[in-house]
C-alpha positions in Angstrom: 121.9 111.3 40.8 118.3 111.7 41.8 119.3 114.5 44.3 121.4 116.2 41.6 118.5 116.0 39.2 116.1 117.5 41.8 118.5 120.3 42.5 118.9 121.0 38.8 115.2 121.2 38.3 114.7 123.7 41.1 117.6 125.8 39.7 116.0 125.8 36.3 112.6 126.8 37.7 114.3 129.7 39.5 116.0 130.8 36.4 112.7 130.8 34.6 110.7 132.5 37.3 113.1 135.3 38.0 112.7 137.1 34.7 108.9 136.5 34.8 108.7 138.2 38.2 111.1 141.0 37.1 109.2 141.9 33.9 105.8 141.4 35.5 106.5 143.7 38.4 107.9 146.4 36.1 105.3 146.5 33.4 103.7 149.9 33.2 99.9 150.1 32.8 98.8 149.8 29.2 96.7 153.0 29.2 94.4 153.3 26.2 94.9 156.2 23.8 93.3 157.9 20.8 95.6 159.4 18.2 94.5 162.0 15.7 93.1 159.2 13.5 91.0 157.8 16.3 93.2 154.7 16.5 94.9 153.5 19.7 98.5 154.3 18.9 101.2 156.9 19.2 101.2 160.1 16.9 100.8 158.6 13.4 101.3 154.9 14.0 98.9 152.3 15.4 99.6 150.1 18.4 98.6 146.4 18.6 96.4 147.1 21.7 92.6 146.6 21.8 90.8 147.3 25.1 87.9 145.3 26.6 84.5 145.5 25.0 82.6 148.8 25.0 85.5 150.8 26.3 85.7 154.1 24.4 87.9 157.1 24.0 87.4 160.5 22.3 89.8 163.4 21.6 90.2 166.7 20.0 93.4 167.6 18.1 94.5 170.9 16.8 97.4 171.6 14.4 98.2 174.9 12.6 94.7 176.1 12.0 93.0 172.7 11.6 91.0 170.8 14.2 90.1 167.1 14.3 87.6 165.2 16.5 88.5 161.5 16.8 87.5 158.5 18.9 87.2 154.8 19.1 85.0 152.1 20.6 86.0 148.6 21.4 83.7 145.9 20.2 83.2 142.2 21.2 85.7 139.9 19.5 88.7 142.0 20.3 87.9 144.7 17.7 88.4 148.4 17.7 86.3 150.7 15.5 87.8 154.2 15.1 86.7 157.4 13.4 87.9 160.9 12.8 86.2 164.0 11.5 87.9 167.3 10.4 86.3 170.5 11.6 85.4 173.4 9.3 83.3 176.5 9.6 80.1 174.4 9.2 81.0 171.7 11.8 82.2 168.2 11.1 83.4 167.2 7.6 85.6 164.7 5.8 85.1 161.7 8.1 87.0 158.5 7.9 86.8 155.1 9.7 89.3 152.5 10.7 89.1 148.9 12.1 91.6 147.0 14.2 91.4 143.3 15.2 93.6 141.8 17.9 95.1 138.5 17.1 97.1 138.0 20.3 96.8 139.7 23.6 100.0 140.8 25.4 101.4 138.4 28.0 104.6 138.7 30.1 106.9 137.1 27.5 104.7 137.6 24.4 103.7 140.8 22.6 100.3 141.9 21.5 99.6 141.4 17.8 96.9 143.0 15.7 95.9 143.6 12.1 93.9 146.6 10.9 92.9 148.9 8.1 93.0 152.7 8.1 90.3 154.7 6.2 87.9 151.8 5.4 85.9 153.9 3.0 88.9 155.2 1.0 88.0 158.9 1.6 91.7 159.7 2.0 94.0 156.8 1.6 93.2 153.3 2.6 96.1 151.4 4.3 96.4 147.9 5.7 98.8 147.2 8.6 100.2 144.6 11.0 101.3 145.8 14.4 103.2 144.3 17.4 103.4 146.0 20.8 105.2 145.0 24.0 105.6 146.6 27.3 109.0 146.2 29.1 110.8 147.2 32.2 111.5 150.8 33.4 108.4 152.3 31.8 109.4 151.4 28.2 106.9 150.3 25.5 107.9 149.3 22.0 105.7 149.2 18.8 106.7 147.6 15.5 104.8 147.0 12.3 104.4 147.2 8.6 101.8 149.2 6.6 100.9 149.2 2.9 102.3 152.1 1.0 104.5 153.1 4.0 106.6 150.0 4.8 108.0 149.4 8.2 107.2 151.6 11.1 108.2 151.7 14.8 107.7 153.7 17.9 109.0 153.9 21.5 107.4 155.2 24.6 109.1 156.0 27.9 106.9 156.6 31.0 107.8 158.7 34.0 105.9 158.8 37.2 106.0 162.0 39.3 107.2 161.5 42.9 107.7 163.5 46.1 107.4 167.2 45.7 106.6 167.1 42.0 103.6 164.8 42.7 102.4 167.4 45.3 102.9 170.3 42.8 101.1 168.5 40.0 98.5 166.2 41.8 96.4 165.8 38.6 99.3 164.6 36.5 100.6 161.4 38.1 102.6 160.4 35.1 103.8 161.6 31.7 105.2 159.7 28.7 107.7 160.7 25.9 107.0 159.3 22.4 109.3 158.8 19.4 108.1 157.2 16.2 109.0 156.6 12.6 105.9 156.2 10.5 107.5 154.8 7.4 108.2 158.3 5.9 109.3 160.6 8.7 110.0 160.9 12.4 107.5 162.3 14.9 108.0 163.3 18.5 105.6 164.0 21.4 104.8 163.9 25.0 101.5 163.3 26.9 100.4 163.6 30.5 97.6 161.4 31.9 95.7 161.6 35.2 94.0 158.8 37.1 90.6 159.7 35.7 91.5 159.0 32.1 92.1 162.6 31.0 95.1 163.1 28.8 96.8 166.0 27.1 99.1 165.5 24.1 101.8 167.7 22.6 103.6 166.5 19.4 105.7 167.6 16.4 104.5 165.9 13.3 107.4 165.5 10.9 105.1 164.2 8.1 103.4 167.6 7.6 105.8 169.8 9.7 103.1 170.8 12.2 102.9 171.2 15.9 99.9 169.5 17.4 98.1 169.7 20.7 95.3 167.4 21.8 93.1 166.5 24.7 91.3 163.2 25.2 89.2 161.3 27.6 88.7 157.5 28.0 85.5 156.0 29.4 
């Protein structure tokens, strides 16, 4: 009986370790991002990710005649402070600020969890949210959440790494990612390419305002 129990224990440990190794080896890097609101997220939804303290990102986004400068800085205590400013003929105008607080950091079998508020000062439309994010195998990343006045939202990313001749043809774009999201009101679609130095270029169709958007951002 003792031998059988020992064999059963070893078998159970193997059953537990195999998926841990599988998922751990296939997790894509959780690259930071800045959406047009300045928040780490997809096109119009937040993620649950907060980077390490004092990491920053800044981006410029243009959609049908209107430009936006946005960015975020990560503060001690697993907090992200984000801002965005519209551009007009006189420079920056109509600024808004957002705050995100990470409640749980992502682990192999546990998602990241965060709460946040968009537009702290109420200049446009303040909204509270809860977000969950999880990386998975084969370059997939899933985001789920709920936001006041919008209800449930979700998003999916699929990462592709360039290999062989394509990598030689595009040495500054080692990977690109497709994005699909539902923001509680409409579907939005996009793609972004990122290089190893933190430069990223975004292209997206925003269904909520029927606009094509292009953006460029840099993380520090």
